[in-house]
ZAMARGU-4260 file (C-alpha; in steps of 0.2 Angstrom, whole numbers, plus 5000, padded with zeros to 4 digits):
<rodrens>
0) 5529/5144/5203 | 5539/5160/5204 | 5531/5172/5216 | 5519/5159/5224 | 5519/5157/5243
5) 5525/5140/5249 | 5508/5135/5252 | 5503/5138/5235 | 5517/5130/5228 | 5512/5114/5239
10) 5495/5115/5234 | 5499/5113/5215 | 5512/5100/5218 | 5499/5091/5229 | 5489/5091/5212
15) 5503/5086/5199 | 5513/5073/5209 | 5499/5059/5210 | 5500/5058/5189 | 5517/5062/5188
20) 5523/5044/5191 | 5532/5038/5177 | 5533/5019/5172 | 5549/5012/5184 | 5558/5005/5167
25) 5558/5003/5148 | 5553/4984/5152 | 5537/4991/5161 | 5533/5003/5146 | 5536/4989/5134
30) 5523/4978/5145 | 5510/4992/5145 | 5515/4994/5125 | 5511/4975/5122 | 5495/4976/5133
35) 5487/4989/5123 | 5491/4978/5106 | 5505/4989/5102 | 5521/4980/5096 | 5541/4982/5104
40) 5546/4999/5103 | 5563/5004/5097 | 5571/5019/5103 | 5577/5031/5092 | 5581/5046/5104
45) 5587/5048/5121 | 5591/5062/5133 | 5593/5065/5151 | 5575/5065/5155 | 5567/5062/5137
50) 5567/5047/5126 | 5556/5043/5111 | 5553/5026/5102 | 5543/5021/5085 | 5532/5005/5090
55) 5519/4996/5077 | 5501/4994/5081 | 5496/4976/5078 | 5477/4979/5081
</rodrens>
Protein backbone atom coordinates (compact mmCIF):
# COMPACT_ATOMS: atom_id res chain seq x y z
CA UNK A 1 0.00 0.00 0.00
CA UNK A 2 3.08 2.22 -0.11
CA UNK A 3 2.24 5.40 -1.96
CA UNK A 4 -1.52 4.81 -1.99
CA UNK A 5 -3.92 7.45 -0.78
CA UNK A 6 -5.73 6.70 2.51
CA UNK A 7 -9.05 6.22 0.70
CA UNK A 8 -7.42 3.69 -1.68
CA UNK A 9 -5.95 1.80 1.27
CA UNK A 10 -9.33 1.63 3.02
CA UNK A 11 -11.07 0.46 -0.16
CA UNK A 12 -8.55 -2.36 -0.59
CA UNK A 13 -8.74 -3.32 3.08
CA UNK A 14 -12.53 -3.47 2.82
CA UNK A 15 -12.16 -6.06 0.02
CA UNK A 16 -9.51 -8.13 1.83
CA UNK A 17 -10.79 -8.26 5.42
CA UNK A 18 -14.07 -10.17 4.86
CA UNK A 19 -12.11 -13.11 3.43
CA UNK A 20 -9.31 -12.90 5.95
CA UNK A 21 -11.14 -14.25 8.97
CA UNK A 22 -9.07 -17.18 10.27
CA UNK A 23 -10.55 -19.95 12.42
CA UNK A 24 -10.76 -18.91 16.07
CA UNK A 25 -8.88 -21.91 17.46
CA UNK A 26 -7.05 -25.13 16.67
CA UNK A 27 -10.19 -26.99 17.74
CA UNK A 28 -12.17 -25.13 15.10
CA UNK A 29 -9.60 -26.10 12.47
CA UNK A 30 -9.85 -29.75 13.55
CA UNK A 31 -13.66 -29.59 13.34
CA UNK A 32 -13.50 -28.12 9.82
CA UNK A 33 -11.08 -30.86 8.75
CA UNK A 34 -13.25 -33.57 10.28
CA UNK A 35 -16.34 -32.21 8.48
CA UNK A 36 -14.37 -32.47 5.22
CA UNK A 37 -13.47 -36.12 5.87
CA UNK A 38 -9.93 -35.43 7.01
CA UNK A 39 -8.42 -36.99 10.14
CA UNK A 40 -7.09 -35.13 13.14
CA UNK A 41 -4.21 -32.77 12.35
CA UNK A 42 -0.70 -33.25 13.71
CA UNK A 43 1.19 -29.97 13.96
CA UNK A 44 4.78 -30.08 12.76
CA UNK A 45 5.58 -26.37 12.47
CA UNK A 46 4.58 -23.26 14.33
CA UNK A 47 5.76 -19.66 14.38
CA UNK A 48 4.21 -16.38 15.44
CA UNK A 49 1.43 -16.25 12.83
CA UNK A 50 1.89 -19.45 10.82
CA UNK A 51 1.54 -23.11 11.49
CA UNK A 52 1.48 -26.31 9.48
CA UNK A 53 0.09 -29.74 10.12
CA UNK A 54 -0.36 -33.11 8.49
CA UNK A 55 -3.73 -34.81 8.48
CA UNK A 56 -4.79 -38.07 6.83
CA UNK A 57 -7.59 -38.11 4.27
CA UNK A 58 -10.31 -40.54 5.31
CA UNK A 59 -12.31 -40.46 2.07
